[in-house]
N, CA, C and O of each residue as an XYZ file, in Angstrom:
556
protein
N      13.715      8.212      0.098
C      12.610      7.322      0.310
C      13.035      6.113      1.144
O      12.261      5.611      1.959
N      14.250      5.659      0.937
C      14.723      4.510      1.718
C      14.829      4.882      3.194
O      14.468      4.088      4.063
N      15.319      6.079      3.477
C      15.399      6.550      4.858
C      14.027      6.629      5.502
O      13.858      6.286      6.672
N      13.056      7.080      4.735
C      11.677      7.140      5.232
C      11.173      5.731      5.537
O      10.479      5.519      6.531
N      11.521      4.770      4.683
C      11.097      3.388      4.903
C      11.676      2.804      6.175
O      10.981      2.105      6.912
N      12.957      3.087      6.443
C      13.569      2.582      7.673
C      12.998      3.284      8.903
O      12.857      2.670      9.961
N      12.675      4.555      8.766
C      12.133      5.306      9.894
C      10.748      4.811     10.269
O      10.450      4.635     11.451
N       9.899      4.584      9.274
C       8.544      4.144      9.593
C       8.505      2.694     10.049
O       7.483      2.241     10.565
N       9.594      1.958      9.872
C       9.634      0.584     10.362
C       9.437      0.512     11.868
O       8.798     -0.418     12.361
N       9.969      1.467     12.599
C       9.785      1.507     14.056
C       8.324      1.741     14.412
O       7.780      1.095     15.307
N       7.694      2.672     13.703
C       6.285      2.957     13.944
C       5.408      1.784     13.521
O       4.408      1.482     14.171
N       5.786      1.133     12.439
C       5.010     -0.004     11.935
C       4.941     -1.119     12.968
O       3.870     -1.681     13.194
N       6.052     -1.444     13.591
C       6.067     -2.516     14.583
C       5.173     -2.182     15.764
O       4.457     -3.051     16.261
N       5.202     -0.946     16.216
C       4.355     -0.533     17.338
C       2.879     -0.663     16.974
O       2.080     -1.164     17.766
N       2.521     -0.211     15.773
C       1.127     -0.302     15.339
C       0.696     -1.747     15.115
O      -0.453     -2.102     15.376
N       1.621     -2.587     14.628
C       1.298     -4.001     14.430
C       0.929     -4.681     15.742
O      -0.040     -5.438     15.809
N       1.702     -4.408     16.774
C       1.441     -5.032     18.076
C       0.115     -4.531     18.645
O      -0.637     -5.299     19.244
N      -0.165     -3.252     18.457
C      -1.358     -2.666     19.065
C      -2.653     -2.980     18.299
O      -3.661     -3.329     18.914
N      -2.634     -2.858     16.960
C      -3.871     -2.963     16.190
C      -3.982     -4.210     15.323
O      -5.079     -4.558     14.886
N      -2.884     -4.878     15.070
C      -2.911     -6.051     14.205
C      -2.559     -5.694     12.767
O      -2.668     -4.538     12.358
N      -2.136     -6.697     12.006
C      -1.624     -6.418     10.667
C      -2.671     -5.934      9.669
O      -2.370     -5.086      8.828
N      -3.872     -6.446      9.744
C      -4.879     -6.076      8.751
C      -5.270     -4.605      8.871
O      -5.388     -3.912      7.860
N      -5.469     -4.131     10.077
C      -5.847     -2.733     10.272
C      -4.728     -1.804      9.814
O      -4.985     -0.795      9.158
N      -3.496     -2.139     10.156
C      -2.360     -1.303      9.777
C      -2.172     -1.294      8.263
O      -1.941     -0.237      7.676
N      -2.268     -2.457      7.629
C      -2.073     -2.530      6.179
C      -3.159     -1.768      5.431
O      -2.858     -1.042      4.484
N      -4.416     -1.921      5.841
C      -5.510     -1.217      5.172
C      -5.389      0.286      5.397
O      -5.551      1.067      4.460
N      -5.108      0.697      6.625
C      -4.958      2.127      6.909
C      -3.821      2.762      6.124
O      -3.976      3.845      5.560
N      -2.694      2.095      6.090
C      -1.549      2.629      5.340
C      -1.820      2.634      3.844
O      -1.383      3.539      3.133
N      -2.543      1.623      3.365
C      -2.895      1.586      1.945
C      -3.786      2.747      1.552
O      -3.590      3.353      0.498
N      -4.756      3.058      2.385
C      -5.650      4.177      2.084
C      -4.891      5.497      2.133
O      -5.061      6.342      1.253
N      -4.048      5.683      3.160
C      -3.286      6.936      3.275
C      -2.312      7.083      2.111
O      -2.162      8.181      1.575
N      -1.651      6.008      1.711
C      -0.698      6.113      0.606
C      -1.397      6.418     -0.709
O      -0.865      7.157     -1.538
N      -2.578      5.861     -0.907
C      -3.305      6.154     -2.140
C      -3.835      7.581     -2.163
O      -3.901      8.200     -3.225
N      -4.209      8.103     -1.014
C      -4.566      9.526     -0.949
C      -3.351     10.378     -1.320
O      -3.482     11.385     -2.016
N      -2.175      9.972     -0.855
C      -0.948     10.687     -1.215
C      -0.666     10.635     -2.699
O      -0.211     11.623     -3.277
N      -0.928      9.491     -3.334
C      -0.732      9.383     -4.781
C      -1.710     10.274     -5.535
O      -1.345     10.876     -6.545
N      -2.947     10.364     -5.055
C      -3.919     11.259     -5.684
C      -3.494     12.707     -5.516
O      -3.611     13.504     -6.446
N      -2.997     13.052     -4.323
C      -2.519     14.424     -4.093
C      -1.359     14.743     -5.025
O      -1.288     15.847     -5.565
N      -0.450     13.794     -5.221
C       0.668     14.017     -6.155
C       0.173     14.232     -7.579
O       0.698     15.076     -8.305
N      -0.830     13.472     -7.970
C      -1.330     13.593     -9.339
C      -2.050     14.916     -9.560
O      -2.044     15.441    -10.673
N      -2.664     15.457     -8.528
C      -3.426     16.698     -8.664
C      -2.662     17.919     -8.164
O      -3.241     19.002     -8.073
N      -1.391     17.776     -7.840
C      -0.616     18.881     -7.263
C      -0.465     20.023     -8.266
O      -0.160     19.811     -9.440
N      -0.690     21.251     -7.763
C      -0.518     22.416     -8.626
C       0.717     23.224     -8.257
O       1.080     24.161     -8.969
N       1.367     22.872     -7.152
C       2.648     23.503     -6.815
C       3.530     22.493     -6.083
O       3.085     21.398     -5.739
N       4.757     22.868     -5.855
C       5.737     21.932     -5.306
C       5.429     21.577     -3.854
O       5.775     20.479     -3.416
N       4.794     22.462     -3.095
C       4.510     22.180     -1.690
C       3.451     21.082     -1.555
O       3.573     20.198     -0.706
N       2.434     21.142     -2.379
C       1.416     20.098     -2.368
C       2.022     18.774     -2.828
O       1.665     17.715     -2.312
N       2.933     18.831     -3.791
C       3.598     17.629     -4.280
C       4.422     16.974     -3.172
O       4.412     15.751     -3.037
N       5.134     17.777     -2.379
C       5.940     17.238     -1.275
C       5.041     16.587     -0.231
O       5.377     15.528      0.300
N       3.903     17.208      0.067
C       2.953     16.611      1.013
C       2.456     15.270      0.468
O       2.320     14.301      1.215
N       2.190     15.222     -0.831
C       1.761     13.973     -1.454
C       2.826     12.900     -1.373
O       2.521     11.732     -1.132
N       4.085     13.292     -1.575
C       5.186     12.314     -1.478
C       5.280     11.764     -0.056
O       5.492     10.566      0.132
N       5.126     12.628      0.942
C       5.181     12.149      2.328
C       4.037     11.190      2.626
O       4.228     10.178      3.299
N       2.844     11.510      2.122
C       1.713     10.605      2.334
C       1.906      9.303      1.561
O       1.558      8.230      2.055
N       2.458      9.391      0.359
C       2.705      8.186     -0.426
C       3.768      7.314      0.237
O       3.857      6.120     -0.049
N       4.567      7.901      1.114
C       5.553      7.124      1.860
C       4.928      6.073      2.755
O       5.612      5.150      3.196
N       3.627      6.200      3.032
C       2.942      5.179      3.819
C       2.870      3.856      3.070
O       2.597      2.816      3.669
N       3.115      3.893      1.749
C       3.208      2.648      0.993
C       4.358      1.798      1.526
O       4.249      0.574      1.605
N       5.456      2.451      1.888
C       6.572      1.723      2.504
C       6.172      1.139      3.854
O       6.595      0.043      4.222
N       5.357      1.880      4.579
C       4.892      1.393      5.874
C       3.983      0.172      5.677
O       4.001     -0.762      6.479
N       3.199      0.194      4.612
C       2.353     -0.954      4.304
C       3.212     -2.167      3.951
O       2.905     -3.285      4.366
N       4.273     -1.956      3.198
C       5.150     -3.072      2.852
C       5.907     -3.576      4.077
O       6.131     -4.780      4.210
N       6.303     -2.676      4.971
C       6.930     -3.112      6.223
C       5.968     -3.960      7.035
O       6.384     -4.910      7.698
N       4.687     -3.624      6.987
C       3.681     -4.411      7.707
C       3.632     -5.835      7.176
O       3.609     -6.799      7.941
N       3.616     -5.950      5.851
C       3.536     -7.288      5.256
C       4.782     -8.114      5.578
O       4.681     -9.303      5.877
N       5.941     -7.490      5.517
C       7.176     -8.217      5.822
C       7.265     -8.537      7.307
O       7.777     -9.592      7.679
N       6.777     -7.648      8.154
C       6.837     -7.872      9.597
C       5.895     -8.942     10.094
O       6.091     -9.488     11.180
N       4.872     -9.250      9.312
C       3.893    -10.230      9.742
C       4.297    -11.662      9.362
O       3.751    -12.622      9.906
N       5.234    -11.807      8.446
C       5.634    -13.148      7.985
C       6.135    -14.059      9.106
O       5.762    -15.232      9.123
N       6.960    -13.584     10.040
C       7.430    -14.505     11.093
C       6.322    -15.041     11.998
O       6.487    -16.086     12.628
N       5.186    -14.326     12.068
C       4.088    -14.795     12.911
C       3.378    -16.005     12.308
O       2.864    -16.854     13.037
N       3.350    -16.083     10.983
C       2.582    -17.126     10.325
C       3.425    -18.237      9.711
O       2.920    -19.332      9.463
N       4.697    -17.966      9.465
C       5.532    -18.964      8.801
C       6.721    -19.290      9.684
O       7.594    -18.454      9.918
N       6.737    -20.508     10.163
C       7.849    -20.966     10.976
C       8.785    -21.832     10.144
O       9.986    -21.579     10.053
N       8.206    -22.849      9.549
C       9.010    -23.824      8.823
C       9.430    -23.308      7.446
O      10.554    -23.558      7.012
N       8.548    -22.598      6.764
C       8.800    -22.154      5.392
C       8.996    -20.642      5.309
O       8.518    -20.000      4.373
N       9.687    -20.087      6.271
C       9.864    -18.634      6.328
C      10.614    -18.091      5.114
O      10.234    -17.054      4.570
N      11.668    -18.776      4.683
C      12.466    -18.301      3.542
C      11.631    -18.284      2.266
O      11.746    -17.358      1.463
N      10.804    -19.286      2.077
C       9.942    -19.323      0.896
C       8.921    -18.189      0.955
O       8.632    -17.556     -0.061
N       8.383    -17.935      2.131
C       7.403    -16.857      2.274
C       8.024    -15.500      1.949
O       7.401    -14.675      1.281
N       9.239    -15.270      2.414
C       9.919    -14.010      2.107
C      10.196    -13.902      0.612
O      10.073    -12.822      0.036
N      10.563    -14.998     -0.011
C      10.809    -14.992     -1.458
C       9.542    -14.656     -2.231
O       9.579    -13.862     -3.170
N       8.427    -15.254     -1.844
C       7.156    -14.958     -2.516
C       6.759    -13.509     -2.278
O       6.255    -12.848     -3.186
N       6.981    -13.011     -1.069
C       6.686    -11.607     -0.767
C       7.498    -10.682     -1.665
O       6.959     -9.731     -2.231
N       8.778    -10.955     -1.795
C       9.639    -10.101     -2.626
C       9.256    -10.171     -4.101
O       9.291     -9.155     -4.795
N       8.894    -11.343     -4.582
C       8.467    -11.478     -5.984
C       7.161    -10.744     -6.222
O       6.983    -10.125     -7.271
N       6.254    -10.802     -5.273
C       4.982    -10.091     -5.434
C       5.187     -8.594     -5.524
O       4.522     -7.926     -6.316
N       6.098     -8.055     -4.726
C       6.401     -6.630     -4.790
C       6.995     -6.275     -6.141
O       6.641     -5.250     -6.724
N       7.884     -7.100     -6.640
C       8.502     -6.824     -7.938
C       7.483     -6.905     -9.065
O       7.530     -6.107    -10.001
N       6.570     -7.855     -8.984
C       5.537     -7.964    -10.014
C       4.656     -6.723    -10.009
O       4.282     -6.222    -11.069
N       4.322     -6.223     -8.821
C       3.531     -4.993     -8.744
C       4.256     -3.799     -9.337
O       3.643     -2.958     -9.996
N       5.559     -3.722     -9.104
C       6.346     -2.625     -9.653
C       6.411     -2.721    -11.174
O       6.461     -1.698    -11.857
N       6.411     -3.937    -11.709
C       6.452     -4.112    -13.160
C       5.084     -3.834    -13.780
O       5.006     -3.212    -14.839
N       4.012     -4.283    -13.139
C       2.678     -4.178    -13.730
C       2.124     -2.757    -13.672
O       1.492     -2.313    -14.631
N       2.343     -2.028    -12.567
C       1.715     -0.711    -12.421
C       2.104      0.273    -13.528
O       1.214      0.948    -14.046
N       3.371      0.398    -13.920
C       3.670      1.319    -15.029
C       3.018      0.896    -16.350
O       2.569      1.745    -17.120
N       2.967     -0.403    -16.612
C       2.314     -0.860    -17.840
C       0.817     -0.558    -17.804
O       0.236     -0.144    -18.807
N       0.200     -0.770    -16.643
C      -1.220     -0.480    -16.498
C      -1.478      1.021    -16.615
O      -2.470      1.445    -17.208
N      -0.578      1.817    -16.045
C      -0.704      3.270    -16.184
C      -0.603      3.672    -17.647
O      -1.359      4.529    -18.105
N       0.315      3.071    -18.383
C       0.460      3.377    -19.806
C      -0.774      2.996    -20.608
O      -1.191      3.735    -21.500
N      -1.362      1.840    -20.294
C      -2.572      1.420    -21.000
C      -3.732      2.367    -20.728
O      -4.463      2.745    -21.643
N      -3.895      2.745    -19.470
C      -4.980      3.678    -19.131
C      -4.701      5.048    -19.746
O      -5.628      5.732    -20.181
N      -3.432      5.453    -19.786
C      -3.077      6.737    -20.397
C      -3.411      6.746    -21.886
O      -3.861      7.763    -22.414
N      -3.196      5.626    -22.563
C      -3.532      5.552    -23.985
C      -5.024      5.752    -24.229
O      -5.418      6.303    -25.257
N      -5.851      5.308    -23.291
C      -7.298      5.445    -23.439
C      -7.754      6.849    -23.042
O      -8.557      7.461    -23.746
N      -7.243      7.367    -21.906
C      -7.737      8.643    -21.381
C      -6.942      9.846    -21.877
O      -7.453     10.966    -21.865
N      -5.706      9.637    -22.313
C      -4.812     10.722    -22.752
C      -4.567     11.761    -21.656
O      -4.340     12.938    -21.938
N      -4.618     11.308    -20.409
C      -4.350     12.206    -19.284
C      -3.643     11.407    -18.189
O      -4.155     10.394    -17.712
N      -2.471     11.875    -17.804
C      -1.727     11.195    -16.756
C      -2.476     11.277    -15.431
O      -2.505     10.307    -14.673
N      -3.078     12.423    -15.148
C      -3.794     12.609    -13.885
C      -4.973     11.644    -13.789
O      -5.183     11.027    -12.744
N      -5.730     11.510    -14.852
C      -6.884     10.609    -14.830
C      -6.431      9.156    -14.670
O      -7.033      8.397    -13.910
N      -5.381      8.772    -15.378
C      -4.915      7.389    -15.258
C      -4.400      7.100    -13.856
O      -4.624      6.012    -13.327
N      -3.710      8.065    -13.249
C      -3.213      7.890    -11.884
C      -4.374      7.816    -10.898
O      -4.345      7.020     -9.960
N      -5.400      8.647    -11.110
C      -6.565      8.636    -10.229
C      -7.333      7.320    -10.336
O      -7.847      6.821     -9.335
N      -7.414      6.759    -11.532
C      -8.094      5.473    -11.709
C      -7.346      4.375    -10.955
O      -7.967      3.561    -10.271
N      -6.018      4.349    -11.075
C      -5.234      3.339    -10.355
C      -5.339      3.521     -8.848
O      -5.441      2.540     -8.111
N      -5.315      4.765     -8.383
C      -5.448      5.017     -6.946
C      -6.824      4.584     -6.451
O      -6.942      4.011     -5.368
N      -7.863      4.856     -7.239
C      -9.211      4.448     -6.842
C      -9.322      2.927     -6.782
O      -9.955      2.391     -5.872
N      -8.717      2.233     -7.734
C      -8.729      0.768     -7.694
C      -7.984      0.243     -6.471
O      -8.416     -0.730     -5.853
N      -6.873      0.877     -6.118
C      -6.110      0.446     -4.942
C      -6.888      0.698     -3.656
O      -6.892     -0.145     -2.759
N      -7.548      1.852     -3.560
C      -8.359      2.142     -2.372
C      -9.512      1.148     -2.277
O      -9.828      0.659     -1.192
N     -10.134      0.852     -3.406
C     -11.228     -0.117     -3.419
C     -10.760     -1.486     -2.933
O     -11.458     -2.148     -2.165
N      -9.583     -1.907     -3.378
C      -9.045     -3.192     -2.939
C      -8.742     -3.183     -1.445
O      -9.041     -4.152     -0.746
N      -8.144     -2.087     -0.946
C      -7.806     -2.001      0.479
C      -9.056     -1.996      1.348
O      -9.105     -2.680      2.371
N     -10.059     -1.233      0.951
C     -11.295     -1.160      1.738
C     -12.042     -2.488      1.695
O     -12.582     -2.925      2.711
N     -12.078     -3.132      0.534
C     -12.792     -4.407      0.445
C     -12.129     -5.477      1.307
O     -12.825     -6.297      1.907
N     -10.794     -5.487      1.382
C     -10.116     -6.444      2.260
C     -10.447     -6.169      3.717
O     -10.643     -7.101      4.497
N     -10.510     -4.890      4.090
C     -10.864     -4.535      5.465
C     -12.297     -4.913      5.799
O     -12.573     -5.412      6.890
N     -13.220     -4.674      4.855
C     -14.623     -5.015      5.091
C     -14.844     -6.514      5.147
O     -15.728     -6.984      5.862
N     -14.049     -7.271      4.400
C     -14.156     -8.726      4.434
C     -13.845     -9.244      5.835
O     -14.525    -10.144      6.329
N     -12.833     -8.688      6.470
C     -12.469     -9.118      7.824
C     -13.563     -8.743      8.814
O     -13.881     -9.529      9.707
N     -14.142     -7.554      8.671
C     -15.235     -7.139      9.561
C     -16.423     -8.086      9.395
O     -17.041     -8.490     10.380
N     -16.739     -8.435      8.159
C     -17.849     -9.350      7.885
C     -17.604    -10.728      8.504
O     -18.514    -11.324      9.080
N     -16.365    -11.236      8.382
C     -16.040    -12.542      8.989
C     -16.168    -12.488     10.497
O     -16.665    -13.432     11.111
N     -15.718    -11.381     11.114
C     -15.827    -11.264     12.572
C     -17.264    -11.197     13.023
O     -17.596    -11.743     14.076
N     -18.136    -10.545     12.265
C     -19.545    -10.464     12.640
C     -20.220    -11.819     12.535
O     -21.079    -12.147     13.353
N     -19.840    -12.620     11.528
C     -20.436    -13.943     11.391
C     -19.985    -14.888     12.497
O     -20.751    -15.752     12.924
N     -18.750    -14.733     12.964
C     -18.234    -15.612     14.018
C     -18.856    -15.296     15.372
O     -18.927    -16.171     16.235
N     -19.304    -14.071     15.573
C     -19.881    -13.670     16.862
C     -21.337    -13.892     16.845
O     -22.014    -13.618     17.836
C-alpha cells in the first residue's frame, strides 16, 4: 500500500495542477469509497483485489491534501502539516470504533462498512456541491 501511495503521488500532482485540489479530492474520495464498498461485498478474491486497488485512491486523496498545504500556508506551514497529520490519525482511530458501534447495532460487517462508505460519499459530494454553489453565486 505504501508503494501505491508513492506511485499515485506523481499522478496526484499532475491532476492538482490541471483540475485543482477540490475536484481531485472529491473524485478520489468517491472512487475510494466505491472501492471500500466493493471490498465489503466481494464474493471472491479477484473482486477483493479490485476493491483494494480502488480503495488505494484514499492515498491519492491524502496526497492531494498534503500537496495543497504549501499553496495556502507560507508562514505557518509546519503547524499546518502537524494539524493535517493529527487529523489523519484521529480518523484512523475513530473509524474502527464507529465501525464497531454500527456492527453492534446491525450485526453485519458488510452493512456497517456500507453505512460508513455511504456517509463518506455523502460528505465528499456535499463538499463538491458546496463549491459549485459558491461559484454560481459569485457569477
